[in-house]
N, C-alpha and C positions, 0 to 999 in steps of 0.2 A: 671537544671544543670548548675554550675558555672565553671566546670574544662573544658573548651573549649580547642581544638587543638591549638587555637592561644593565649590562655591566658598566661599572663607573669606578673611578679612582678611589681607593680606600675600602671598597666593598670586597669581603672575602666571599669568593664564589664556592657554591658546593662542589665536592669531588666528584668524580664519575659515578662512583656507585649511587649517590644521592641523585645526581642529575638523571641517571637511568631510571630511578624510581619516579622522579618528577615527570619525565618525558612519556613514561608508560608506553602506550601504543600509538601515541601521537604520530610518529614519522610513518606509520603503516596506514592509519585512519586518513591522515591528511592527503595522501595520495589520491583517494577518493574524491576529496574535497578540492584539490589544487586547481583544476580548470574554473570552478567557481570564484577561487580566490583571485585568479588572475583576471577574470572578468570584472569582479568588484573593483580590484585596484586600477584597471584602466579607466572605469567610470569615476573613481575618486580622483585620479590625475586630471581628467577632464574638469571636474568640479575645481580643482586648485587653479586650473587655467583661468577658469570664469571669473575668479576672484583676484587673479593677478599674482597669485603666489608663483605660479609657473608661467613662463612666456609661451608664446605659441610653438617656438622652435624646441624649447625644453619639452613641452608636452608631446610634441611629434616624436621626438628622441624616446621618451619614455613609452609611448604607444607602440612604436616599432620594436623596442626591446620585449615588450610584453607580448606582441605577436609572435616574435621569434620564440620565446620562452613556451608559449602555448604549443607552437609546432614541434618544439624539442621535447616538451612533455608527452605530447602525443605519440612521438616517434620512440620514446623510451630513451632519449639521449641525455635525459636530466633524471637524476634519481634523488630520492630522500634517504640520507644514510645518516650515521651516527655524528658527523660533523655538525649536523643542524639540530636545533632544539625541537623545531615543528616545521610545518609547511610555510607558516608565515614568516618566520626567520629565514628560511631557505629562499624564499621569493625575494625578500629584501637583499639577501646576500648575493643572489645571482644578478639582481639589477645593478648593484654596486659594483660587482665584477665587470659587468658589461659597460657601465656608464660613468663608473667613478662616483664622486659626490653627488652628482645629479640622481643617481639611483636610490641613494639613502634619503632623498628628499620625498620620496613617495609616502613617508609615514607622516608627514606634516598633517596636523589637524586630525589624526586618527589613532586609536589605540588598538591593540590585539584584541581588547574586548569587543568593540564594535565591528571589527575585521571578522572575528570568527562568528558574530552574531549574524551579519549579513550573509556570510558564507553559508551558515546553517539554514538561513531562510531561502536562499536560492536553492539549496540541495533539497530541502523539504518541499518547496513548491514544485521542483522538477518531479520528485518521487511520488508526490500526490498527484500530479498531472498523470504519471505513468499508472498509478493504481487506479484513477478513475477510468483511463482508457482500457486497462485490462478487465475491469469490472463490467464495462459496457460490451467489450467482446464476448465475454462469457455470457452475459445476458442475450446478446444477439444470437449466438450459437443456440441457447436453449430455446429462445422463441422460434428461431427457424425450424428447429427440429420439432417442436411443440406443435407447429402448424401442420407438419407433414404427418405426424403421428397422434393427432388429437383423438382418433377413434380407437386406438390400440389400447385394449383393456389389460390392466394389470392390478394384482392385489394391492389393496390399501392396508396399511397395517396401524394399529396403536398397540403400544405396550408389546411391540415386537410379535404381535398376534395378528392374524389375519382378521380384517374389520369389515371393509365394504369393498366392492369393485371401484377401482379408481381407473385412470387412464395415463398412458405415457405423457400425453399432452398436459394434464393437470400437474404431473410430478415435475415434468421439465419447466412448464411456466411457473411453477412455485420457486424453483431455484432462479428463474429469470428474474422474478419480482425481487427476490433478496437481493440480487447483485445490482438491479436498477437503484435500490435503496442505497447499497454500498457506494455506488458511483456518485450518487446525490450527496452522501455524506463526505465523501473524499474532496469533492468540490466546495462544499461549505466550509470544511476546515481549511482548504487551501485559500479561501478568502480571508480567513483570520490570519494565516501565515503571511499573506501577500502585502507585507509592509516593510519599509527600509528602516533599519535601525543605524544605517552608516551615517556618520556625522555626529553621533553622540559620545564618542570617545569613550573614556573609562566610565562612563555614566554621570558625568556632570557637564558635558558639552565643553566647548573650547572658545577661547577669545579670538575668534575668527568668524567672519560672516559666511560660512560654508553654504555653498549652493546645494542644499540638502535636496530641495524638490526637483532640481534639474537632474542631479545624480540619480535620484530615485526613479525618475521617469526613464532614464537611459537604461537602468537595470530592469524595467518593465514593472516596477512596482507602482500601483495606483495611489499609494498614500504613503505617509511617514509613520513610524513609530515616533510619535511626538516628543514624550518625556524620556530624558536620558536614563533616569532611574529605572523606568518600566523596561527600556531597552534591555537592561540587565537582568531584571526581575522576570522577563518574559523567557529567558533563556531557560531551556528545560521544560517550560509550560508548553511552549509551542510544539517541541518534539513530543511531549506527552499526548497533546491532542492529535498530532499526525499520527502517533501509535494507535490512538483509538479508532480512527478511520481505518488504519491497516487491520487492527484486531476484528472489527465488524466484518471485514472481508474474509479473514482467515477463519472466523468462527462459522460463517455459512460455508466456506471450503471445507471445513471439517465435516459439516453434516453431509454435504454432497459426497465426499470421500468415503464416509461411513456407509451411505446408501449404495455406492458402487461396490464396496467391499462386500457388504451383506448380499446384494443382489446377484453378485458374481459367483458366490460360494456354491458349493455342490449342494448344499442344504437348501438354498433359495432357487438357484439355477434360472434366475429371470434374464439374465444377460451375459454376454460374453465380452471380455476385454482382449483386444488384439495383444499378440505376443509380445510386441515392442514395449508394452507396460507391465510386463511380468518378468519374473526371474524363476530359475530353477533351484532346487534344494541341493546342497552340496553331498547330502547322504541318502536322500529318499528319491529313487528315479521317477516315482509316479507323481511328485509334487510339481505344481506350477504356481507361483505365488504372486498375488497382485500387489507387489512391493511399491510401485509408484503411488496408487492410491493410499497405501498405508503411509508413505512417506509424506504425502500431501496432508493427511490426517495429523501427521506430527508437526506441522508447521505452526499452527496456532499457540502450542506452548512456547515456542520461540519467541513469539510476540508478546505473550503474557508474561514471560520472564522479563523481557526487556521493560515492559510497563511497571512491573514490581520494583525492578532495579532503579529505575528513574524516578519513580514515586518516593522511594527511601532516601535518594540522593537529594531532593529537593526540599528537605527539611533545613531551611536556610533563612537568615535574616536578609534584608534588602541589600542591593548592591552586588558586586561581584565577589565571589568566593572561588579559590581555586578548585574546589570540588566540582565545580561545573565542568571541568575538562572531562571528568569521567562520564559525562552525559553522552558523549559522542559513540562511544563503542556499542552499547546496547541498541542505540537507534540504528546505525549503519548495519549492524548485524541483522536487526530484525527486517529492514527493508530490503536487504540484499537476499535474504532467504525467502521472505514472503513473495516478493516480486517474481523471483525465479519459479517458484511453485505455481503462482497464479497464472504464469504465462503458459504453462503446460495445459491448462484446463480447457481453453476452446477446442484445442486439437482433440484431447480425450473425449469430451463430450460429443464431438462430432463423429468419432471413430467407433465407439462401442456398438454393438448390435444386439437387438433384442432377441430372446429365444422364445418366438411365438408359440411354438407347441408347448413348451414348458409353461408359458404364462396362461394358456388355455386350459392346461391340465390342473393348473393350481386353483382355479375358481371352484369354489364348493357352494352348494346350495344355502348354507347358513350364512354366507357372506350377503345374501339378498334380503335379509330378514328386515333391516331398516327400511329398505325401499317398500316391503309390504306394509309394515307398520304405518309408515308415511302415507301410502295409499289409503288405507282405512281411515285414518285421520281426517284426510281430505274429503272423504265421503261423509264425514259427519261423526264418526266414533271418537270420543275423547282419546288423546293420544295415549294416556297411561293404560287405558283399557286395550287399546290396540297393540300396545307395546306387550302386555302380559299376555294376550292371546297369541301372539306370534311366537313369544318366548316358550309357551307351553306346547307349540306345535313345531319346534325346530326340526325334530326327528323325521317330520313327514314332509319337509320342504324338498322340493325337486327341481325349482326353477333355476337355471343357469344361463339365462340369456344376458350375457354381460353387455352386448351392444344395445339392447333395449334400455337396460338400467342406466348406461352412460347417456343415452340420447335423452332420456327423460329427467335427467338430473340438470335442471335449467335455472336453478337459483344462480345469480350473478357470480361469476367465477368458477362455478362448478364445471363437471365435465362436459356437459351439454351446452354451455355458455361461457366458454373460457376467457373471453374477452381480451384476445390476444391483441386486437387493434389497439385497445386502451394502453396496453402494456407497451407495445411498440411506439405509441405516440409519446409517452413518457420518456422512453430511451432516447428516441430521436431529438426530443427537446434538450436534454442533457447534452447529448452529442453535438447539437447545434450551438450550445452555448459554452462549450469546452474551448478554452483559448488555445490558439495555436502556438506552441512554444518549441516548434521544430528546429530553430536556430540555438537553442539553449545547449550548454555544454552537456554531454552525457547522451544526447539523442543520436 
């Protein structure tokens, strides 16, 4: 294609090889973003009508064409191929094909700079909403199961060694609280992202009284990115913040996956994973492998890689630089993989089963040493003396009453006082405050 949006008389266009390099992955990536681009274009057209650039009839024609395009894109009747530079140019070309010169007027008062900026914020807002929702679902599943299994004793570990009796309830509630925090963090980052840069054009504004506030409201943004320069400088920064929220969730996902991998191993044998989360060996008939939890564990590096890539990319001066085009790929890749992984977790947490005989057999008398030392300290013995006395008598310990140990562990949050109601209240407050964006593209 030689009729680029920026083509003009006297300008020598890059050849196909150069344009292939410049376009990069845009045509593939922009397919993910195209519905957001259509949504933003419809709001922009309404804004142009408000200030008299478009008549009511012209705007109606544009809105109808954009609705048709949305339907055609959803049905796979429109494709992004090599004749286009990117999704933005395809959208304008399609509108011009459908409406003639009126279609080309959609670009009045905007640049591809603020066009892609608003599209990315719409995308990130949607992804962060999904992230918050998945974290809430994981926390909810963990809490529900923690309530049912609060009294089930399991070995607690430090340094991968048996340490003290713990409970399934404490273990599950620990993962629940992590994902409650992750839900809150996703919502906090979402609030930063939730501002409209549309109408800042190439970073300097335009000589038109654009109805930026009204357009922002139509798109569901509660506020504007006010300064045009910052609208450009925030590109990549918002993505990096969103990846931070994603990374917090996948970090905790990795720890949960590690626990499930260890606890389901023959060496630990604390729990069983259903067969649908496992695969077999191609050579060893005796092997069943926990491949799902291992691939869940491998999700966090994808997000970390995206963070590193984006951080290096953002060593830039103020204003738009073409380097920013490269910010899309790592972000879309990380969110696609991580959200896919997180979506499996609620069902996985609900489906595994504890090996109760194996858990009971794993309890050893030495694991109750801390309880004994604490009992002596509570009776008046200096704790360090009690600690040494119990340490010197480890070989003679015989008590293995795990139920008693758990019930007496009544410090707030411990096995005998899990405070699940407090965790549930935090989660429900977050769920109640979550914005309903069910009408957004991608839902």
